N, C-alpha and C positions, 0 to 999 in steps of 0.2 A: 504494500500500500504506500503510495507516494504522498508527499507533503500536501498536494492539492486535495487529495481525497480525505486526508486527515483533517484539513481545515474545514471542509464541508461537514464532516462529522462533528467537529467542535461546535459549529454554528447550530447544528441539529441538537446536540447534547446540552446546550444552554437554552434550549426550548425555542430555537429558531430566530430568524431575523426580527420578527415582531416583538420579541422579548428583549432585544438589545437596544439600549438607549444610546450608548457610546462605546467605542472600542479604541484603545490606544496601546502603546507599549513602552516599556522602559528598556534597560540594557539586556534583560534576560526573560522578561515576562510579558505575556499578552494580558491586558487589563480590560475587563468588561464591566461597564455599569449597566446592570440589568433592571428591568422593570420589576420582575419577580424572581429573585435568586433562589427561592425555595424549589424551583422546578429543575435546577441543575442536576444532571446525572454524574455526580462526582466520581464514582468508581469507574464508570465507563471512560470518562475523560482521562483518568490517571493510567488506564491500561492502553491508551492509544500509542502507537509507535512515534517516538520523538518527543513525547511529553514526559518531562522529568518530575512533575508533580502539579498539584492544583490546591488552591485554598481560597477561603473567603476572608478578606482582610480589609478593614477600613471601608466597608460598604462596596467592595469591588470583588469580582471573581477574578482571581489571578491564576493564569496557567503558565507554569514554568517551562520554558523552551530551551533557553541557553543563548549563546551569543548570536545564533542565526535567527533570532526572533523577528528581525525586520522583514525577512523574506516571508515568514509565516504571516505577519501582519498584512503585508501586501496581498497575499493570497486571500485572506479573510475579507479585506476591504473589496477586492475585486469580485468576490462571490456575493457580497452584499449590495454593491452598487453596479448596476448593469453598464453604466457609462464609464466605469473604471476611473472614477474621479476622486482618488484619495486626496485629502487635503494636505497642505504643505506642513502643518504643525503636528503631524503624526497623530491626529485625532479625527476620527470619522464620527460626526454627530448624526444620529439617526432620527430621533424624535425626543420631545421633552419627557423627562422621567416623572413618574407619578408620585414618587416619594423619595426623600433624601434626608439623611441625618444632618444635623447642624455642622458637625466636624467635616463631613464630606463637602458640604456647600462652601465652607471656609477654604478647604484645600483646593477646590476648583478655582 
């Protein structure tokens, strides 16, 4: 299974594009702000090839990939936006989030 297929599965396992408010990345992790993070299939995500781990921290679903995370991020954004229009600040905003904790609002 290649990276592109794994990225498609990641989108599915976080309950689809409709559940994703925003996706971004840091040096080693994909970071998802989800509308409902209770729907995430953690065990299945952790078992995917290339995924080193997954956790929920600071109101974000974080999937640990490693130093090649930028390529994974680009694949995810390309799957989510048909026009392949990833934004330049490495954040793809999808829609407004229904709820957000105060600390997360401050960090944004």
